[in-house]
Backbone as a chain_set.jsonl record, in Angstrom:
{"seq": "MDDDVPAVELTLGPLARDLSFATRALRAHLRGHNVRVFEEHDVPQGGIALISLIGLNPGVSQKDLAGAVVLKKSALTKLVNELEISGLIERRKGVGDRRYNAVHLTAKGQRLFDEVMPDITAMQDTLLAPLSPEERETYFALTWRLIAHLEPRSA", "coords": {"N": [[19.94, -0.488, 30.728], [17.213, 1.003, 32.305], [14.133, -0.549, 32.872], [11.994, 0.523, 33.995], [11.818, 3.23, 33.594], [10.213, 5.611, 31.794], [10.369, 5.804, 28.144], [11.784, 8.611, 26.496], [10.911, 10.753, 24.027], [13.36, 11.791, 22.005], [14.578, 14.863, 20.671], [15.7, 15.154, 17.309], [16.708, 17.003, 15.864], [19.088, 18.21, 13.336], [19.658, 15.522, 12.715], [17.377, 14.431, 11.882], [16.998, 14.759, 9.268], [19.344, 13.583, 8.384], [20.914, 11.413, 6.08], [22.61, 9.113, 6.564], [22.205, 8.696, 9.252], [19.453, 8.218, 9.459], [19.337, 5.871, 7.684], [20.91, 4.074, 8.95], [19.358, 3.582, 11.237], [17.074, 2.603, 10.094], [18.158, 0.245, 9.072], [18.956, -1.056, 11.395], [16.591, -1.792, 12.332], [15.462, -3.321, 10.26], [17.122, -5.509, 10.248], [16.514, -7.143, 12.374], [14.045, -8.264, 11.476], [14.824, -9.722, 9.218], [16.678, -11.689, 10.287], [15.032, -13.793, 11.018], [14.261, -14.928, 8.61], [16.674, -15.746, 7.475], [17.621, -17.518, 9.533], [15.583, -19.289, 9.517], [15.835, -20.517, 6.985], [18.447, -21.395, 7.133], [20.688, -19.781, 5.968], [23.617, -17.829, 5.73], [23.907, -14.448, 6.568], [23.364, -12.085, 4.083], [23.463, -14.132, 2.352], [21.065, -14.706, 1.164], [20.489, -12.514, -0.567], [22.48, -12.859, -2.386], [21.916, -15.44, -3.483], [19.471, -14.817, -4.472], [20.022, -12.849, -6.435], [21.775, -14.597, -8.118], [20.034, -16.366, -8.905], [18.24, -15.189, -10.427], [19.836, -13.985, -12.406], [21.547, -16.086, -13.96], [24.74, -17.31, -14.344], [26.164, -15.094, -13.658], [29.042, -12.818, -13.04], [31.353, -12.898, -10.373], [32.508, -10.4, -9.902], [30.479, -8.644, -10.898], [28.432, -9.491, -8.986], [29.537, -8.585, -6.717], [29.478, -5.771, -7.056], [26.763, -5.353, -7.087], [25.713, -6.022, -4.608], [27.37, -4.434, -3.187], [29.731, -5.105, -1.857], [33.102, -5.728, -0.616], [35.645, -7.282, -2.605], [36.869, -9.345, -1.292], [35.18, -9.939, 0.828], [33.047, -10.746, -0.537], [33.95, -13.022, -1.813], [34.338, -14.711, 0.531], [31.751, -15.146, 1.409], [30.686, -16.387, -0.961], [32.127, -18.651, -1.089], [31.26, -19.857, 1.299], [28.522, -20.397, 0.689], [29.074, -22.109, -1.796], [30.365, -24.21, -0.457], [28.14, -25.06, 1.087], [26.66, -26.162, -0.909], [24.911, -24.865, -2.481], [25.543, -23.14, -4.548], [27.491, -22.972, -7.539], [30.687, -22.586, -9.184], [31.692, -21.821, -12.48], [33.828, -21.677, -15.074], [33.748, -18.777, -17.137], [31.919, -18.55, -20.168], [33.356, -17.976, -23.212], [35.045, -16.148, -21.879], [37.333, -17.163, -20.051], [38.68, -16.143, -17.765], [37.069, -15.262, -15.759], [34.725, -16.296, -13.032], [31.782, -17.844, -13.597], [28.933, -17.718, -11.815], [26.401, -20.03, -10.52], [23.182, -21.314, -9.602], [22.99, -24.37, -7.709], [20.998, -27.356, -8.043], [19.936, -27.507, -5.389], [20.399, -25.181, -4.387], [18.554, -23.632, -6.166], [16.131, -24.903, -5.255], [16.001, -23.71, -2.715], [16.023, -20.919, -3.39], [13.424, -20.824, -4.688], [11.881, -21.541, -2.609], [12.369, -19.589, -0.586], [11.629, -17.026, -1.709], [8.854, -16.484, -1.568], [8.606, -16.067, 1.152], [10.302, -13.884, 1.48], [8.975, -12.057, -0.119], [6.526, -11.716, 1.453], [7.483, -10.815, 3.796], [8.48, -8.273, 2.895], [6.118, -7.159, 2.245], [4.991, -6.727, 4.811], [6.669, -5.129, 6.038], [6.543, -2.914, 4.447], [4.007, -2.133, 4.667], [2.795, 0.365, 5.943], [3.075, 2.066, 3.817], [1.248, 3.137, 0.83], [0.759, 1.495, -2.463], [1.549, 3.406, -4.38], [3.212, 5.156, -2.916], [5.221, 3.236, -2.249], [6.256, 2.714, -4.681], [7.273, 5.334, -5.319], [9.111, 5.554, -3.118], [11.164, 3.578, -3.555], [11.927, 4.389, -6.163], [13.121, 6.845, -5.64], [15.02, 6.096, -3.965], [16.748, 4.422, -5.399], [17.566, 6.22, -7.255], [19.24, 7.92, -5.666], [21.202, 6.009, -4.978], [22.198, 5.453, -7.492], [23.211, 7.956, -7.989], [25.095, 8.234, -6.011], [26.913, 5.986, -6.432], [29.12, 6.285, -8.453], [30.961, 7.834, -6.903], [31.631, 6.045, -4.832], [33.035, 4.118, -5.877]], "CA": [[18.818, 0.467, 30.534], [16.25, 0.783, 33.323], [12.793, -0.829, 32.207], [11.057, 1.359, 34.895], [11.971, 4.641, 33.231], [9.674, 5.668, 30.392], [11.237, 6.286, 27.113], [11.576, 9.864, 26.235], [11.166, 11.053, 22.599], [14.511, 12.696, 21.782], [14.623, 15.896, 19.589], [16.646, 14.85, 16.644], [17.473, 18.182, 15.167], [19.432, 17.986, 11.922], [19.739, 14.151, 12.449], [16.016, 14.012, 11.283], [17.168, 14.708, 7.759], [20.708, 13.03, 8.021], [20.712, 10.161, 5.44], [23.318, 8.22, 7.32], [21.553, 8.421, 10.655], [18.227, 7.435, 9.112], [19.431, 4.648, 7.039], [21.511, 3.273, 10.049], [18.289, 3.455, 12.232], [16.185, 1.698, 9.281], [18.842, -1.024, 8.922], [18.897, -1.84, 12.528], [15.067, -2.489, 12.36], [15.384, -4.326, 9.185], [18.04, -6.718, 10.506], [15.786, -8.033, 13.283], [13.152, -8.867, 10.652], [15.669, -10.569, 8.273], [17.105, -12.831, 10.938], [14.047, -15.035, 11.001], [14.265, -15.6, 7.286], [18.063, -16.382, 7.481], [17.619, -18.81, 10.376], [14.479, -20.43, 9.023], [16.402, -21.158, 5.72], [19.873, -21.702, 7.297], [21.595, -19.181, 5.128], [24.224, -16.855, 6.277], [23.475, -13.062, 6.241], [23.783, -11.634, 2.82], [23.342, -15.281, 1.434], [19.749, -14.772, 0.432], [20.56, -11.52, -1.591], [23.344, -13.452, -3.344], [21.141, -16.563, -4.154], [18.354, -14.334, -5.418], [20.712, -12.353, -7.787], [22.317, -15.558, -9.04], [18.727, -17.167, -9.516], [17.725, -14.1, -11.376], [20.927, -13.767, -13.294], [22.408, -17.221, -13.919], [26.121, -17.172, -14.944], [26.766, -13.748, -13.291], [30.251, -12.922, -12.575], [31.421, -12.65, -9.037], [32.699, -8.933, -9.824], [29.222, -7.952, -10.935], [27.653, -9.732, -7.749], [30.198, -7.636, -5.639], [28.898, -4.413, -7.301], [25.353, -5.314, -6.87], [25.483, -5.967, -3.184], [28.221, -3.512, -2.566], [30.731, -5.772, -0.928], [34.379, -5.775, -1.196], [35.804, -8.591, -3.342], [37.222, -10.39, -0.308], [33.989, -10.324, 1.55], [32.073, -11.597, -1.515], [34.633, -14.382, -1.974], [34.14, -15.565, 1.654], [30.2, -15.563, 1.243], [30.483, -17.309, -2.188], [32.788, -19.804, -0.706], [30.369, -20.466, 2.285], [27.48, -20.802, -0.246], [29.399, -23.13, -2.459], [30.595, -25.323, 0.504], [26.873, -25.594, 1.399], [26.076, -26.798, -2.027], [23.754, -24.02, -3.004], [25.965, -22.381, -5.794], [28.693, -23.582, -8.146], [31.441, -21.655, -9.992], [32.171, -22.33, -13.675], [34.47, -20.752, -15.908], [32.902, -18.097, -18.038], [31.788, -18.904, -21.476], [33.906, -16.987, -23.91], [36.075, -15.363, -21.181], [37.522, -18.158, -18.984], [39.245, -15.567, -16.787], [36.169, -14.972, -14.651], [33.958, -17.439, -12.582], [30.352, -17.584, -13.659], [28.227, -18.26, -10.725], [25.186, -20.494, -10.93], [22.664, -22.06, -8.533], [22.946, -25.81, -7.923], [19.578, -27.764, -7.688], [19.669, -27.28, -3.99], [20.19, -23.561, -4.345], [17.29, -23.351, -6.899], [15.085, -25.209, -4.349], [16.153, -22.616, -1.683], [15.537, -19.72, -4.064], [12.042, -21.1, -4.77], [11.346, -21.562, -1.063], [12.629, -18.142, 0.134], [11.061, -15.842, -2.368], [7.616, -16.132, -0.983], [8.9, -15.463, 2.443], [10.833, -12.49, 1.292], [7.815, -11.217, -0.56], [5.721, -11.594, 2.655], [8.339, -10.002, 4.799], [8.435, -7.018, 2.345], [4.678, -6.59, 2.374], [4.833, -6.408, 6.209], [7.671, -3.923, 6.402], [6.1, -1.687, 3.693], [2.474, -2.069, 5.041], [2.341, 1.602, 6.089], [2.924, 2.813, 2.724], [0.376, 2.836, -0.405], [1.624, 1.125, -3.556], [2.147, 4.655, -5.024], [4.42, 5.584, -2.03], [6.289, 2.284, -2.274], [7.118, 3.026, -5.956], [8.135, 6.631, -5.142], [10.218, 5.242, -2.145], [12.164, 2.832, -4.23], [12.421, 5.252, -7.397], [14.094, 7.866, -4.892], [16.201, 5.318, -3.295], [17.586, 3.805, -6.521], [18.147, 7.394, -7.712], [20.328, 8.171, -4.884], [22.258, 5.023, -5.161], [22.819, 5.693, -8.939], [24.046, 9.232, -7.713], [26.387, 7.94, -5.12], [27.641, 4.908, -7.006], [30.361, 6.493, -9.023], [31.729, 8.379, -5.815], [32.069, 5.181, -3.825], [33.824, 3.114, -6.559]], "C": [[17.702, -0.028, 31.534], [14.874, 0.659, 32.664], [11.764, -0.005, 32.9], [10.909, 2.78, 34.433], [11.243, 4.677, 31.811], [10.568, 6.26, 29.502], [10.735, 7.84, 26.646], [11.97, 10.041, 24.588], [12.086, 12.19, 22.417], [14.197, 13.624, 20.521], [15.868, 15.451, 18.66], [17.421, 15.955, 15.939], [17.747, 17.948, 13.774], [19.462, 16.434, 11.604], [18.394, 13.619, 11.742], [16.184, 14.0, 9.853], [18.599, 14.27, 7.345], [20.538, 11.614, 7.362], [21.479, 9.094, 6.173], [22.738, 7.859, 8.561], [20.222, 7.713, 10.282], [18.293, 6.209, 8.604], [19.99, 3.636, 8.148], [20.305, 2.789, 10.881], [17.301, 2.156, 11.28], [16.8, 0.37, 9.256], [18.848, -1.804, 10.268], [17.504, -2.517, 12.903], [14.932, -3.528, 11.372], [16.142, -5.68, 9.627], [17.263, -7.737, 11.438], [14.705, -8.903, 12.457], [13.767, -9.991, 9.697], [16.2, -11.738, 8.983], [16.297, -14.027, 10.989], [14.136, -15.724, 9.819], [15.625, -16.358, 7.112], [18.065, -17.575, 8.256], [16.72, -19.858, 9.903], [15.075, -21.076, 7.817], [17.801, -21.532, 5.953], [20.841, -21.225, 6.253], [22.281, -17.936, 5.89], [23.927, -15.425, 5.805], [24.264, -12.713, 4.883], [23.649, -12.842, 1.672], [22.045, -15.207, 0.603], [19.88, -13.731, -0.785], [21.427, -12.294, -2.789], [22.622, -14.741, -4.2], [20.015, -15.996, -4.911], [19.033, -13.719, -6.609], [21.274, -13.42, -8.612], [21.136, -16.349, -9.63], [18.275, -16.351, -10.536], [18.644, -13.877, -12.589], [22.068, -14.974, -13.354], [23.676, -16.894, -14.773], [26.783, -15.884, -14.686], [28.194, -13.886, -12.872], [30.429, -12.661, -11.077], [31.814, -10.886, -8.859], [31.381, -8.179, -9.902], [28.314, -8.357, -9.678], [28.325, -8.565, -6.754], [29.719, -6.176, -5.715], [27.556, -4.313, -6.92], [25.066, -5.356, -5.407], [26.479, -5.137, -2.481], [29.176, -4.054, -1.394], [32.088, -5.706, -1.551], [34.617, -7.164, -1.673], [36.067, -9.699, -2.302], [36.034, -10.745, 0.483], [32.945, -11.242, 0.751], [32.781, -12.885, -1.654], [34.287, -15.21, -0.711], [32.682, -15.969, 1.649], [30.146, -16.69, 0.057], [31.104, -18.651, -1.748], [31.802, -20.627, 0.341], [29.171, -21.079, 1.477], [27.893, -22.224, -1.236], [29.753, -24.537, -1.674], [29.186, -25.972, 0.847], [26.108, -26.238, 0.375], [25.052, -26.051, -2.704], [24.04, -23.357, -4.217], [27.204, -23.22, -6.376], [29.413, -22.435, -8.929], [31.877, -22.316, -11.228], [32.945, -21.317, -14.336], [33.687, -20.069, -16.838], [32.929, -18.598, -19.363], [32.381, -17.796, -22.43], [35.125, -16.255, -23.226], [36.393, -16.321, -20.031], [38.332, -17.592, -17.904], [38.402, -15.272, -15.538], [35.344, -16.348, -14.408], [32.673, -16.872, -12.801], [29.708, -18.247, -12.615], [26.764, -18.648, -11.017], [24.559, -21.176, -9.689], [22.649, -23.6, -8.8], [21.366, -26.016, -7.809], [19.01, -27.494, -6.334], [19.479, -25.683, -3.875], [18.947, -23.067, -5.142], [16.115, -23.785, -5.991], [14.967, -24.149, -3.302], [15.647, -21.439, -2.174], [13.996, -19.768, -4.271], [11.306, -20.997, -3.505], [11.388, -20.261, -0.44], [11.899, -17.08, -0.369], [9.793, -15.676, -1.744], [7.764, -15.483, 0.35], [9.435, -14.046, 2.346], [9.807, -11.554, 0.831], [6.762, -10.765, 0.518], [6.297, -10.519, 3.632], [8.281, -8.538, 4.229], [6.995, -6.306, 2.367], [4.317, -6.093, 3.84], [5.596, -5.198, 6.515], [7.153, -2.735, 5.695], [4.671, -1.406, 3.95], [2.027, -0.587, 5.27], [2.303, 2.454, 4.85], [1.974, 2.306, 1.525], [1.471, 2.187, -1.396], [2.25, 2.214, -4.162], [3.337, 5.063, -4.207], [5.552, 4.633, -1.979], [7.035, 2.579, -3.541], [7.861, 4.359, -5.799], [9.289, 6.307, -4.216], [11.42, 4.628, -2.972], [12.7, 3.578, -5.452], [13.453, 6.204, -6.75], [15.321, 7.193, -4.429], [17.284, 4.879, -4.333], [18.162, 5.06, -7.238], [19.289, 7.89, -7.01], [21.399, 7.422, -4.995], [22.883, 5.336, -6.46], [23.847, 7.094, -8.715], [25.294, 8.992, -6.951], [27.403, 6.898, -5.766], [29.03, 5.286, -7.587], [31.337, 7.088, -8.039], [32.288, 7.273, -4.879], [32.976, 4.059, -4.54], [35.342, 3.262, -6.413]], "O": [[17.33, -1.2, 31.599], [14.439, 1.585, 31.978], [10.671, 0.137, 32.351], [9.972, 3.471, 34.834], [11.571, 3.96, 30.866], [11.42, 7.075, 29.856], [9.56, 8.168, 26.481], [12.983, 9.619, 24.031], [11.746, 13.357, 22.614], [13.646, 13.186, 19.51], [16.98, 15.381, 19.182], [18.569, 15.826, 15.513], [16.862, 17.545, 13.02], [19.321, 16.041, 10.446], [18.351, 12.549, 11.135], [15.496, 13.212, 9.205], [19.042, 14.497, 6.22], [20.06, 10.702, 8.037], [20.831, 8.069, 6.386], [22.791, 6.682, 8.916], [19.955, 6.641, 10.825], [17.446, 5.381, 8.94], [19.546, 2.49, 8.217], [20.272, 1.601, 11.201], [16.945, 1.07, 11.739], [16.081, -0.619, 9.402], [18.759, -3.032, 10.283], [17.35, -3.523, 13.594], [14.318, -4.563, 11.635], [15.706, -6.792, 9.326], [17.356, -8.956, 11.294], [14.515, -10.087, 12.73], [13.173, -11.049, 9.487], [16.211, -12.806, 8.37], [16.795, -15.153, 11.002], [14.109, -16.954, 9.809], [15.648, -17.496, 6.642], [18.468, -18.624, 7.754], [16.991, -21.058, 9.877], [14.782, -22.259, 7.645], [18.408, -22.0, 4.99], [21.659, -21.969, 5.711], [21.613, -17.152, 6.564], [23.702, -15.268, 4.605], [25.443, -12.972, 4.642], [23.7, -12.657, 0.456], [22.013, -15.631, -0.552], [19.432, -14.041, -1.889], [21.049, -12.298, -3.961], [22.806, -14.927, -5.403], [19.592, -16.583, -5.907], [18.655, -14.038, -7.736], [21.286, -13.225, -9.827], [21.239, -16.923, -10.715], [17.904, -16.89, -11.579], [18.164, -13.603, -13.689], [23.211, -14.861, -12.91], [23.58, -16.249, -15.817], [27.783, -15.534, -15.313], [28.58, -14.95, -12.387], [29.455, -12.124, -10.549], [31.471, -10.227, -7.878], [31.135, -7.237, -9.148], [27.451, -7.544, -9.347], [27.629, -7.768, -6.124], [29.57, -5.465, -4.722], [27.146, -3.258, -6.437], [24.121, -4.675, -5.007], [26.469, -5.109, -1.25], [29.325, -3.543, -0.284], [32.256, -5.641, -2.769], [33.949, -8.113, -1.263], [35.564, -10.817, -2.414], [35.916, -11.927, 0.805], [32.242, -12.151, 1.192], [32.074, -13.891, -1.596], [33.95, -16.381, -0.885], [32.418, -17.147, 1.89], [29.579, -17.77, 0.23], [30.55, -19.701, -2.074], [31.6, -21.837, 0.23], [28.898, -22.266, 1.655], [27.142, -23.19, -1.365], [29.511, -25.665, -2.103], [29.043, -27.193, 0.894], [25.048, -26.81, 0.629], [24.328, -26.638, -3.508], [23.13, -22.98, -4.956], [27.803, -24.044, -5.685], [28.782, -21.439, -9.28], [32.451, -23.397, -11.093], [32.697, -20.127, -14.138], [32.86, -20.76, -17.432], [33.985, -19.102, -19.744], [31.838, -16.692, -22.392], [36.068, -15.823, -23.89], [35.672, -16.246, -19.036], [38.746, -18.388, -17.062], [38.919, -15.066, -14.44], [35.252, -17.266, -15.223], [32.341, -15.756, -12.401], [29.948, -19.449, -12.506], [25.987, -17.89, -11.598], [25.301, -21.586, -8.797], [22.353, -24.062, -9.902], [20.586, -25.101, -7.548], [17.811, -27.285, -6.144], [18.525, -25.118, -3.339], [18.353, -22.076, -4.715], [15.129, -23.049, -5.962], [13.848, -23.716, -3.027], [14.826, -20.843, -1.477], [13.342, -18.756, -4.019], [10.226, -20.415, -3.404], [10.426, -19.874, 0.223], [11.508, -16.204, 0.402], [9.615, -14.536, -1.314], [7.127, -14.472, 0.646], [9.022, -13.148, 3.081], [9.724, -10.411, 1.281], [6.222, -9.659, 0.493], [5.675, -9.578, 4.124], [8.05, -7.623, 5.019], [6.822, -5.093, 2.489], [3.489, -5.204, 4.04], [5.121, -4.318, 7.233], [7.268, -1.624, 6.211], [4.168, -0.415, 3.42], [0.928, -0.266, 4.819], [1.589, 3.456, 4.807], [1.95, 1.1, 1.28], [2.691, 2.274, -1.255], [3.429, 2.1, -4.498], [4.404, 5.301, -4.773], [6.692, 5.019, -1.722], [8.261, 2.689, -3.544], [9.037, 4.432, -6.155], [10.402, 6.753, -4.497], [12.519, 5.18, -3.012], [13.879, 3.405, -5.762], [14.557, 6.345, -7.276], [16.452, 7.673, -4.506], [18.494, 4.971, -4.126], [19.241, 4.924, -7.815], [20.275, 8.271, -7.639], [22.512, 7.937, -5.106], [24.105, 5.48, -6.497], [24.98, 7.214, -9.181], [26.376, 9.498, -7.245], [28.616, 7.021, -5.594], [30.022, 4.65, -7.23], [32.532, 6.896, -8.264], [33.292, 7.501, -4.204], [33.57, 3.209, -3.876], [36.096, 2.455, -6.957]]}, "num_chains": 1, "name": "protein.A"}
């Protein structure tokens, strides 16, 4: 890409209202912001979401984690293995149903969860700065409504 050529604002046409196109563009921008937090806390990509979910839902099953983060079971297992090797989480047999693994934070994982949450909150405040509190509520309400609508179709 030639740095001397000024950027031209492209006409997006129907892509301006294309959900896949818009979310891909948003995700690309978010990835750059997320990298700093992942690197600062030495956690693999996706690890912070899992640590947060496990911290908020001690004893959650791997199946429920996979559904929440929309990962295939094999991808989730790989990430869970990495976090377990790092000493951040541990798997225990489920109480009452020993066929599934209940996932818990270790003391090290709990410390990371406690350290990372203020950084995540600050990053979210920065990312959402152009939106008023009411617009943020509306954005997330609509996003979760779309996810609920699409969830049965992608299962």
